[in-house]
C-alpha positions as CSV (number, residue, x, y, z in Angstrom):
1,X,42.5,8.3,1.7
2,X,40.0,5.5,1.1
3,X,37.9,5.2,-1.9
4,X,33.9,4.9,-1.4
5,X,32.1,1.8,-2.1
6,X,28.5,2.5,-2.3
7,X,28.6,1.6,-6.1
8,X,28.9,-1.8,-4.9
9,X,25.1,-1.6,-3.5
10,X,22.4,-1.9,-4.9
11,X,20.8,0.7,-7.3
12,X,18.0,1.4,-5.2
13,X,20.0,1.6,-2.3
14,X,22.5,4.1,-3.6
15,X,19.8,6.5,-4.9
16,X,17.7,6.5,-1.6
17,X,21.2,7.6,-0.2
18,X,22.2,10.3,-2.6
19,X,18.6,12.0,-2.0
20,X,19.4,11.4,1.5
21,X,22.5,13.8,1.1
22,X,20.1,16.5,-0.1
23,X,17.9,16.3,2.7
24,X,20.6,16.6,5.4
25,X,20.0,20.0,6.3
26,X,17.2,21.3,7.6
27,X,17.3,24.1,5.8
28,X,16.8,22.5,2.3
29,X,13.6,20.5,3.9
30,X,12.0,24.1,4.6
31,X,13.2,25.2,0.8
32,X,11.8,22.0,-0.2
33,X,8.7,22.6,1.5
34,X,8.0,26.2,0.8
35,X,8.8,25.8,-2.9
36,X,6.0,23.0,-2.8
37,X,3.7,24.9,-0.7
38,X,3.9,28.3,-2.4
39,X,5.3,28.1,-5.4
40,X,8.4,29.2,-7.2
41,X,10.4,32.0,-5.4
42,X,13.0,34.0,-5.5
43,X,16.3,33.9,-3.2
44,X,15.2,37.5,-1.1
45,X,11.8,35.6,-0.8
46,X,13.1,32.7,0.4
47,X,15.1,34.7,3.1
48,X,12.1,36.1,4.6
49,X,11.3,32.6,6.3
50,X,14.5,31.1,7.0
51,X,17.5,32.5,9.4
52,X,20.5,32.4,6.7
53,X,22.6,34.2,5.2
54,X,21.9,35.2,1.6
55,X,25.5,33.4,1.0
56,X,24.5,30.1,3.2
57,X,20.8,30.1,1.0
58,X,22.8,30.2,-2.3
59,X,24.9,27.5,-1.1
60,X,21.9,25.2,-0.1
61,X,19.7,26.0,-3.2
62,X,23.1,25.0,-5.2
63,X,23.1,21.6,-3.3
64,X,19.2,21.1,-3.9
65,X,20.0,22.2,-8.0
66,X,22.8,19.6,-8.5
67,X,20.5,17.2,-7.2
68,X,17.6,18.0,-9.8
69,X,15.9,18.8,-7.1
70,X,14.8,22.2,-7.6
71,X,15.0,23.8,-11.1
72,X,15.9,27.5,-11.1
73,X,14.9,30.5,-14.2
74,X,16.5,34.0,-14.6
75,X,13.9,36.8,-14.3
76,X,16.0,39.8,-14.5
77,X,17.1,40.6,-11.7
78,X,16.1,37.7,-9.9
79,X,16.9,34.1,-10.3
80,X,13.1,32.3,-9.3
81,X,13.4,28.7,-8.2
82,X,10.9,25.9,-8.5
83,X,11.0,22.5,-7.1
84,X,11.3,20.3,-10.3
85,X,8.0,18.2,-10.1
86,X,9.7,14.9,-12.0
87,X,12.6,14.6,-9.7
88,X,10.1,14.7,-6.4
89,X,8.0,12.0,-7.9
90,X,11.5,9.8,-8.1
91,X,12.3,11.0,-4.4
92,X,9.1,9.7,-3.4
93,X,8.8,6.8,-4.9
94,X,12.3,5.2,-3.3
95,X,11.5,6.6,-0.2
96,X,8.2,4.9,-0.1
97,X,10.0,1.7,-1.5
98,X,12.4,2.2,0.9
99,X,10.2,2.9,3.9
100,X,7.9,-0.4,3.1
101,X,11.2,-2.5,3.0
102,X,12.5,-1.3,6.9
Protein backbone atom coordinates (compact mmCIF):
# COMPACT_ATOMS: atom_id res chain seq x y z
CA UNK A 1 0.00 0.00 0.00
CA UNK A 2 1.36 3.40 -0.98
CA UNK A 3 1.56 6.29 1.45
CA UNK A 4 -0.10 9.60 0.70
CA UNK A 5 2.18 12.41 -0.38
CA UNK A 6 -0.54 15.01 0.19
CA UNK A 7 1.39 16.52 3.11
CA UNK A 8 4.24 17.44 0.74
CA UNK A 9 2.09 20.01 -1.06
CA UNK A 10 1.52 23.60 0.09
CA UNK A 11 -0.97 23.98 2.95
CA UNK A 12 -3.29 26.10 0.78
CA UNK A 13 -3.48 23.29 -1.79
CA UNK A 14 -4.15 20.71 0.92
CA UNK A 15 -7.04 22.79 2.27
CA UNK A 16 -8.68 23.08 -1.16
CA UNK A 17 -8.23 19.34 -1.66
CA UNK A 18 -9.88 18.48 1.67
CA UNK A 19 -12.87 20.73 1.03
CA UNK A 20 -13.20 19.31 -2.48
CA UNK A 21 -13.46 15.82 -1.02
CA UNK A 22 -16.33 16.98 1.16
CA UNK A 23 -18.16 18.28 -1.93
CA UNK A 24 -17.39 15.17 -3.99
CA UNK A 25 -21.01 14.00 -4.09
CA UNK A 26 -24.00 15.86 -5.50
CA UNK A 27 -26.07 15.08 -2.39
CA UNK A 28 -23.59 16.87 -0.12
CA UNK A 29 -23.59 19.95 -2.35
CA UNK A 30 -27.40 20.03 -2.29
CA UNK A 31 -27.47 19.53 1.49
CA UNK A 32 -25.21 22.57 1.96
CA UNK A 33 -27.36 24.59 -0.47
CA UNK A 34 -30.55 23.58 1.31
CA UNK A 35 -29.24 24.44 4.77
CA UNK A 36 -27.90 27.76 3.51
CA UNK A 37 -31.15 28.75 1.79
CA UNK A 38 -33.72 27.36 4.23
CA UNK A 39 -31.85 27.28 7.53
CA UNK A 40 -31.52 24.53 10.11
CA UNK A 41 -33.29 21.28 9.20
CA UNK A 42 -33.80 17.78 10.55
CA UNK A 43 -32.86 14.66 8.61
CA UNK A 44 -36.56 14.09 7.95
CA UNK A 45 -36.89 17.56 6.40
CA UNK A 46 -33.76 17.09 4.28
CA UNK A 47 -35.00 13.68 3.08
CA UNK A 48 -38.03 15.33 1.42
CA UNK A 49 -35.68 16.91 -1.14
CA UNK A 50 -33.30 14.01 -1.80
CA UNK A 51 -33.75 10.62 -3.45
CA UNK A 52 -31.72 8.94 -0.70
CA UNK A 53 -32.36 6.40 2.01
CA UNK A 54 -32.12 7.59 5.60
CA UNK A 55 -28.81 5.70 6.15
CA UNK A 56 -27.34 7.30 3.00
CA UNK A 57 -28.44 10.77 4.13
CA UNK A 58 -26.90 10.18 7.57
CA UNK A 59 -23.67 9.04 5.93
CA UNK A 60 -23.45 12.24 3.86
CA UNK A 61 -24.22 14.39 6.90
CA UNK A 62 -21.49 12.60 8.86
CA UNK A 63 -18.95 13.37 6.14
CA UNK A 64 -19.98 17.02 6.17
CA UNK A 65 -19.74 17.09 9.98
CA UNK A 66 -16.24 15.62 9.92
CA UNK A 67 -15.12 18.48 7.65
CA UNK A 68 -16.94 20.96 9.93
CA UNK A 69 -19.17 22.14 7.10
CA UNK A 70 -22.32 21.37 9.07
CA UNK A 71 -23.02 21.36 12.76
CA UNK A 72 -25.84 19.77 14.67
CA UNK A 73 -27.90 20.20 17.79
CA UNK A 74 -29.92 17.51 19.51
CA UNK A 75 -33.53 18.57 19.96
CA UNK A 76 -35.27 15.44 21.14
CA UNK A 77 -36.44 13.43 19.27
CA UNK A 78 -34.57 14.97 16.32
CA UNK A 79 -31.15 16.18 15.38
CA UNK A 80 -31.14 19.56 13.66
CA UNK A 81 -28.40 20.34 11.14
CA UNK A 82 -27.15 23.75 10.06
CA UNK A 83 -24.19 25.07 8.09
CA UNK A 84 -21.10 26.02 10.03
CA UNK A 85 -20.81 29.59 8.79
CA UNK A 86 -17.18 29.99 9.91
CA UNK A 87 -16.08 27.00 7.85
CA UNK A 88 -18.20 28.04 4.87
CA UNK A 89 -16.46 31.45 4.90
CA UNK A 90 -13.12 29.65 4.97
CA UNK A 91 -14.14 27.43 2.05
CA UNK A 92 -15.18 30.47 0.00
CA UNK A 93 -11.91 32.24 0.77
CA UNK A 94 -9.71 29.30 -0.23
CA UNK A 95 -11.74 28.43 -3.32
CA UNK A 96 -11.64 32.06 -4.52
CA UNK A 97 -7.86 32.12 -4.13
CA UNK A 98 -7.54 28.81 -5.96
CA UNK A 99 -9.83 29.88 -8.83
CA UNK A 100 -7.92 33.14 -9.25
CA UNK A 101 -4.68 31.19 -9.59
CA UNK A 102 -5.91 28.94 -12.40
